[in-house]
MARBA-3410 file (N, C-alpha, C, O; in Angstrom, 1 decimal):
121
-13.9,1.2,10.6,-13.3,1.0,9.3,-13.5,-0.4,8.8,-13.7,-0.7,7.6 ~ -13.4,-1.4,9.8,-13.6,-2.8,9.4,-15.0,-3.1,8.9,-15.2,-4.0,8.1 ~ -16.0,-2.4,9.4,-17.3,-2.6,9.0,-17.6,-2.1,7.6,-18.6,-2.5,7.0 ~ -16.8,-1.2,7.1,-17.0,-0.6,5.8,-16.2,-1.4,4.7,-15.2,-0.9,4.3 ~ -16.7,-2.5,4.4,-16.0,-3.4,3.4,-16.1,-2.8,2.0,-15.5,-3.3,1.1
-17.0,-1.9,1.8,-17.3,-1.3,0.4,-16.3,-0.2,0.1,-16.3,0.2,-1.1 ~ -15.5,0.2,1.0,-14.5,1.2,0.7,-13.4,0.5,-0.2,-12.6,-0.2,0.4 ~ -13.4,0.8,-1.5,-12.5,0.0,-2.4,-11.0,0.1,-2.1,-10.3,-0.8,-2.3 ~ -10.6,1.3,-1.8,-9.2,1.5,-1.5,-8.7,0.6,-0.3,-7.7,0.0,-0.3 ~ -9.6,0.5,0.7,-9.3,-0.3,1.9,-9.2,-1.8,1.5,-8.2,-2.5,1.9
-10.1,-2.2,0.7,-10.1,-3.6,0.2,-8.9,-3.9,-0.6,-8.2,-4.9,-0.5 ~ -8.5,-3.0,-1.5,-7.3,-3.2,-2.4,-6.0,-3.2,-1.6,-5.1,-4.0,-1.9 ~ -5.9,-2.3,-0.6,-4.7,-2.3,0.3,-4.6,-3.6,1.1,-3.5,-4.2,1.2 ~ -5.7,-4.1,1.6,-5.7,-5.4,2.3,-5.3,-6.5,1.4,-4.6,-7.4,1.8 ~ -5.8,-6.5,0.1,-5.5,-7.6,-0.8,-4.0,-7.5,-1.2,-3.3,-8.5,-1.3
-3.4,-6.3,-1.3,-2.0,-6.1,-1.5,-1.2,-6.6,-0.4,-0.2,-7.3,-0.6 ~ -1.6,-6.3,0.8,-0.9,-6.8,2.0,-0.9,-8.4,2.1,0.1,-9.0,2.3 ~ -2.0,-9.0,1.8,-2.1,-10.4,1.7,-1.2,-11.0,0.7,-0.6,-12.0,0.9 ~ -1.2,-10.4,-0.5,-0.4,-10.9,-1.6,1.1,-10.8,-1.3,1.8,-11.8,-1.5 ~ 1.5,-9.7,-0.7,2.9,-9.5,-0.2,3.3,-10.6,0.8,4.3,-11.2,0.7
2.4,-10.8,1.7,2.7,-11.8,2.8,2.8,-13.2,2.2,3.6,-14.0,2.6 ~ 1.9,-13.5,1.3,1.8,-14.9,0.8,2.9,-15.2,-0.3,3.4,-16.3,-0.3 ~ 3.2,-14.3,-1.2,4.1,-14.6,-2.3,5.4,-13.9,-2.3,6.4,-14.5,-2.9 ~ 5.5,-12.8,-1.7,6.8,-12.1,-1.8,7.7,-12.3,-0.5,8.9,-12.6,-0.7 ~ 7.1,-12.2,0.6,8.0,-12.3,1.8,8.6,-13.7,2.0,9.8,-13.8,2.4
8.0,-14.7,1.6,8.5,-16.1,1.7,9.7,-16.3,0.7,10.5,-17.2,0.9 ~ 9.8,-15.5,-0.3,10.9,-15.6,-1.3,12.1,-14.7,-1.0,13.1,-14.8,-1.8 ~ 12.0,-13.9,0.0,13.2,-13.0,0.3,14.1,-13.8,1.2,13.7,-14.2,2.3 ~ 15.3,-14.0,0.8,16.3,-14.8,1.7,16.6,-14.1,3.0,16.4,-12.8,3.1 ~ 17.0,-14.8,4.0,17.3,-14.2,5.3,18.4,-13.2,5.2,18.5,-12.3,6.1
19.3,-13.3,4.2,20.4,-12.3,4.1,19.8,-10.9,3.9,20.4,-9.9,4.3 ~ 18.6,-10.8,3.2,18.0,-9.6,3.0,16.8,-9.4,3.9,15.7,-8.9,3.5 ~ 16.9,-9.8,5.1,15.8,-9.7,6.1,15.4,-8.2,6.3,14.2,-7.9,6.5 ~ 16.3,-7.3,6.2,16.0,-5.9,6.3,15.0,-5.4,5.3,14.1,-4.6,5.6 ~ 15.1,-5.9,4.1,14.1,-5.6,3.1,12.7,-6.1,3.4,11.7,-5.4,3.3
12.7,-7.3,4.0,11.4,-7.9,4.4,10.8,-7.0,5.5,9.6,-6.7,5.5 ~ 11.6,-6.6,6.5,11.1,-5.8,7.6,10.6,-4.4,7.1,9.6,-4.0,7.5 ~ 11.4,-3.8,6.3,11.0,-2.4,5.8,9.7,-2.5,4.9,8.9,-1.6,4.9 ~ 9.6,-3.6,4.1,8.4,-3.8,3.3,7.2,-3.9,4.2,6.2,-3.2,3.9 ~ 7.2,-4.7,5.2,6.0,-4.8,6.0,5.8,-3.6,6.9,4.6,-3.3,7.2
6.8,-2.9,7.3,6.6,-1.7,8.0,5.9,-0.6,7.2,5.0,0.0,7.7 ~ 6.3,-0.5,5.9,5.6,0.4,5.0,4.1,0.0,4.7,3.3,0.8,4.7 ~ 3.9,-1.3,4.6,2.5,-1.8,4.3,1.7,-1.5,5.6,0.6,-1.0,5.4 ~ 2.2,-1.7,6.8,1.4,-1.4,8.0,1.2,0.1,8.2,0.1,0.5,8.6 ~ 2.2,0.9,7.8,2.0,2.3,7.9,1.0,2.8,6.9,0.2,3.7,7.1
1.0,2.2,5.7,0.0,2.5,4.7,-1.4,2.2,5.2,-2.3,3.1,5.0 ~ -1.6,1.1,5.8,-2.9,0.8,6.4,-3.3,1.7,7.5,-4.4,2.2,7.6 ~ -2.3,2.0,8.4,-2.6,2.9,9.5,-3.0,4.3,9.0,-3.9,5.0,9.5 ~ -2.3,4.8,7.9,-2.6,6.1,7.4,-4.0,6.1,6.7,-4.7,7.1,6.7 ~ -4.3,5.0,6.1,-5.7,4.9,5.5,-6.8,5.0,6.5,-7.8,5.7,6.3
-6.6,4.2,7.6,-7.6,4.3,8.7,-7.7,5.7,9.3,-8.8,6.2,9.6 ~ -6.5,6.3,9.5,-6.5,7.7,10.0,-7.2,8.7,9.0,-8.0,9.5,9.5 ~ -6.9,8.5,7.8,-7.5,9.4,6.8,-9.0,9.2,6.7,-9.8,10.2,6.5 ~ -9.5,8.0,6.8,-10.9,7.7,6.7,-11.7,8.3,7.9,-12.8,8.6,7.8 ~ -11.0,8.3,9.0,-11.7,8.8,10.2,-11.6,10.3,10.5,-12.1,10.7,11.5
-10.9,11.0,9.6,-10.8,12.5,9.8,-11.3,13.2,8.6,-11.8,12.6,7.6 ~ -11.3,14.5,8.7,-11.8,15.4,7.6,-10.9,16.6,7.4,-10.1,16.9,8.3 ~ -11.0,17.2,6.3,-10.3,18.5,6.1,-8.8,18.3,5.9,-8.4,17.4,5.2 ~ -8.1,19.3,6.4,-6.6,19.3,6.2,-5.9,18.1,6.8,-4.9,17.6,6.3 ~ -6.5,17.6,7.9,-5.9,16.4,8.6,-6.0,15.2,7.6,-5.1,14.4,7.5
-7.2,15.1,7.0,-7.3,14.0,6.0,-6.3,14.1,4.9,-5.7,13.1,4.4 ~ -6.1,15.3,4.4,-5.2,15.6,3.3,-3.8,15.2,3.7,-3.0,14.6,2.9 ~ -3.4,15.4,5.0,-2.1,15.1,5.5,-1.9,13.5,5.4,-0.9,13.0,5.0 ~ -3.0,12.8,5.9,-2.9,11.3,5.9,-2.9,10.8,4.5,-2.2,9.8,4.2 ~ -3.6,11.4,3.6,-3.6,10.9,2.2,-2.2,11.2,1.6,-1.7,10.3,0.8
-1.6,12.3,1.9,-0.2,12.6,1.4,0.7,11.6,2.0,1.7,11.1,1.3 ~ 0.6,11.2,3.3,1.4,10.2,3.9,1.2,8.8,3.2,2.2,8.1,3.0 ~ 0.0,8.5,2.7,-0.2,7.3,2.0,0.5,7.3,0.7,1.1,6.3,0.3 ~ 0.5,8.4,0.0,1.3,8.5,-1.3,2.8,8.3,-1.0,3.4,7.6,-1.8 ~ 3.3,8.8,0.1,4.7,8.6,0.4,5.0,7.2,0.7,6.0,6.6,0.3
4.0,6.5,1.5,4.2,5.1,1.7,4.2,4.3,0.4,5.0,3.3,0.3 ~ 3.3,4.6,-0.5,3.3,3.9,-1.8,4.6,4.1,-2.5,5.1,3.1,-3.1 ~ 5.1,5.3,-2.5,6.4,5.5,-3.2,7.5,4.8,-2.6,8.4,4.2,-3.2 ~ 7.5,4.7,-1.2,8.6,3.9,-0.5,8.4,2.4,-0.8,9.4,1.7,-1.0 ~ 7.2,1.9,-0.9,7.0,0.5,-1.3,7.5,0.2,-2.7,8.0,-0.8,-2.9
7.3,1.2,-3.5,7.9,1.0,-4.9,9.4,0.9,-4.9,10.0,0.1,-5.6 ~ 10.0,1.8,-4.1,11.5,1.7,-4.0,12.0,0.4,-3.4,12.9,-0.2,-3.9 ~ 11.3,0.0,-2.3,11.7,-1.3,-1.7,11.4,-2.4,-2.6,12.3,-3.4,-2.7 ~ 10.3,-2.4,-3.4,10.1,-3.5,-4.4,11.2,-3.5,-5.4,11.6,-4.6,-5.9 ~ 11.6,-2.4,-5.8,12.7,-2.3,-6.8,14.0,-3.0,-6.2,14.7,-3.7,-6.9
14.3,-2.7,-5.0,15.4,-3.3,-4.3,15.3,-4.8,-4.2,16.2,-5.6,-4.5 ~ 14.1,-5.3,-3.9,13.9,-6.7,-3.8,14.0,-7.4,-5.1,14.6,-8.4,-5.2 ~ 13.6,-6.7,-6.2,13.7,-7.2,-7.5,15.2,-7.4,-7.9,15.6,-8.3,-8.6 ~ 16.0,-6.4,-7.5,17.4,-6.5,-7.8,18.2,-7.5,-7.0,19.0,-8.2,-7.5 ~ 17.8,-7.7,-5.7,18.6,-8.6,-4.8,18.0,-10.0,-4.7,18.7,-10.9,-4.3
16.8,-10.2,-5.1,16.1,-11.5,-5.0,15.5,-11.9,-6.3,14.3,-11.7,-6.5 ~ 16.3,-12.4,-7.3,15.7,-12.7,-8.6,14.6,-13.7,-8.6,13.8,-13.8,-9.5 ~ 14.6,-14.6,-7.6,13.6,-15.7,-7.6,12.2,-15.2,-7.3,11.2,-15.8,-7.6 ~ 12.1,-14.0,-6.7,10.8,-13.4,-6.5,10.4,-12.3,-7.5,9.4,-11.5,-7.3 ~ 11.1,-12.3,-8.6,10.9,-11.2,-9.6,9.4,-11.2,-10.2,8.8,-10.2,-10.3
8.9,-12.4,-10.5,7.5,-12.5,-11.0,6.5,-11.9,-10.1,5.6,-11.2,-10.5 ~ 6.6,-12.3,-8.8,5.7,-11.9,-7.8,5.8,-10.4,-7.5,4.9,-9.7,-7.2 ~ 7.1,-9.9,-7.5,7.3,-8.5,-7.3,6.7,-7.7,-8.4,6.1,-6.6,-8.2 ~ 6.8,-8.1,-9.7,6.2,-7.4,-10.8,4.7,-7.3,-10.6,4.1,-6.2,-10.9 ~ 4.1,-8.4,-10.2,2.6,-8.3,-10.0,2.3,-7.4,-8.8,1.3,-6.6,-8.9
3.1,-7.4,-7.8,2.9,-6.5,-6.6,3.0,-5.0,-7.0,2.3,-4.2,-6.5 ~ 4.0,-4.8,-7.9,4.2,-3.4,-8.4,2.9,-2.9,-9.2,2.6,-1.8,-9.2 ~ 2.4,-3.9,-10.0,1.1,-3.5,-10.7,0.0,-3.2,-9.8,-0.8,-2.3,-10.0 ~ -0.1,-4.0,-8.7,-1.2,-3.7,-7.7,-0.9,-2.4,-7.0,-1.8,-1.6,-6.8 ~ 0.4,-2.1,-6.8,0.8,-0.8,-6.2,0.4,0.4,-7.1,0.1,1.4,-6.6
0.6,0.2,-8.4,0.2,1.3,-9.3,-1.3,1.6,-9.2,-1.7,2.7,-9.3 ~ -2.1,0.5,-9.1,-3.5,0.7,-8.9,-3.8,1.5,-7.6,-4.6,2.4,-7.6 ~ -3.1,1.1,-6.6,-3.3,1.8,-5.3,-2.9,3.3,-5.4,-3.6,4.1,-4.8 ~ -1.8,3.5,-6.1,-1.4,4.9,-6.2,-2.4,5.7,-7.0,-2.7,6.8,-6.6 ~ -3.0,5.2,-8.1,-4.0,5.9,-8.8,-5.2,6.1,-8.0,-5.8,7.2,-8.1
-5.7,5.2,-7.2,-6.8,5.3,-6.4,-6.6,6.4,-5.3,-7.5,7.2,-5.0 ~ -5.4,6.4,-4.8,-5.1,7.4,-3.7,-5.0,8.8,-4.3,-5.4,9.8,-3.7 ~ -4.4,8.9,-5.5,-4.4,10.2,-6.2,-5.8,10.7,-6.5,-6.1,11.9,-6.3 ~ -6.7,9.8,-6.9,-8.1,10.3,-7.1,-8.7,10.7,-5.8,-9.5,11.7,-5.8 ~ -8.4,10.0,-4.7,-9.0,10.4,-3.4,-8.4,11.7,-3.0,-9.1,12.5,-2.4
-7.1,12.0,-3.3,-6.5,13.3,-3.0,-7.2,14.4,-3.7,-7.4,15.5,-3.2 ~ -7.6,14.2,-5.0,-8.3,15.2,-5.8,-9.7,15.5,-5.2,-10.2,16.6,-5.4 ~ -10.3,14.5,-4.7,-11.7,14.6,-4.1,-11.7,14.0,-2.7,-12.3,12.9,-2.6 ~ -11.2,14.7,-1.7,-11.0,14.1,-0.4,-12.4,13.9,0.4,-12.4,13.1,1.3 ~ -13.4,14.6,0.0,-14.7,14.5,0.6,-15.7,13.9,-0.3,-16.6,14.6,-0.8
-15.6,12.6,-0.6,-16.4,12.0,-1.7,-17.9,11.8,-1.2,-18.1,11.8,0.0 ~ -18.7,11.7,-2.2,-20.1,11.4,-1.9,-20.2,9.9,-1.5,-19.3,9.1,-1.7 ~ -21.3,9.5,-0.8,-21.4,8.1,-0.4,-21.5,7.2,-1.6,-21.2,6.0,-1.5 ~ -21.9,7.7,-2.8,-22.0,6.8,-4.0,-20.7,6.4,-4.5,-20.6,5.4,-5.2 ~ -19.6,7.2,-4.2,-18.3,6.9,-4.7,-17.5,5.9,-3.8,-16.4,5.5,-4.2
-18.0,5.7,-2.7,-17.3,4.8,-1.7,-17.6,3.3,-2.1,-17.1,2.4,-1.4
END
């Protein structure tokens, strides 16, 4: 998976992970450490499900793609909680939600066509 840097969804998820680590996590106070932990758990789970989906085919791939959609929805819920409890990170959370919307759209497109041609990767 690491050698396939042209897989756009993979690159976008890694960029989202880097953005979250750089701009969002540092603005979450220690009082809300649980949100920080849950956020990173879901991001790591999203990456794990992407790698699993990429390395499988058929119904197993569909299972992992569905798990990715669930991870994205959970990230959206956690981001909403962070926006409510940590107003100082609101600007960065709004940008991360926009990135998350892009990820969701890309994942839904992959779900509609789980066996893409090499030209769509």
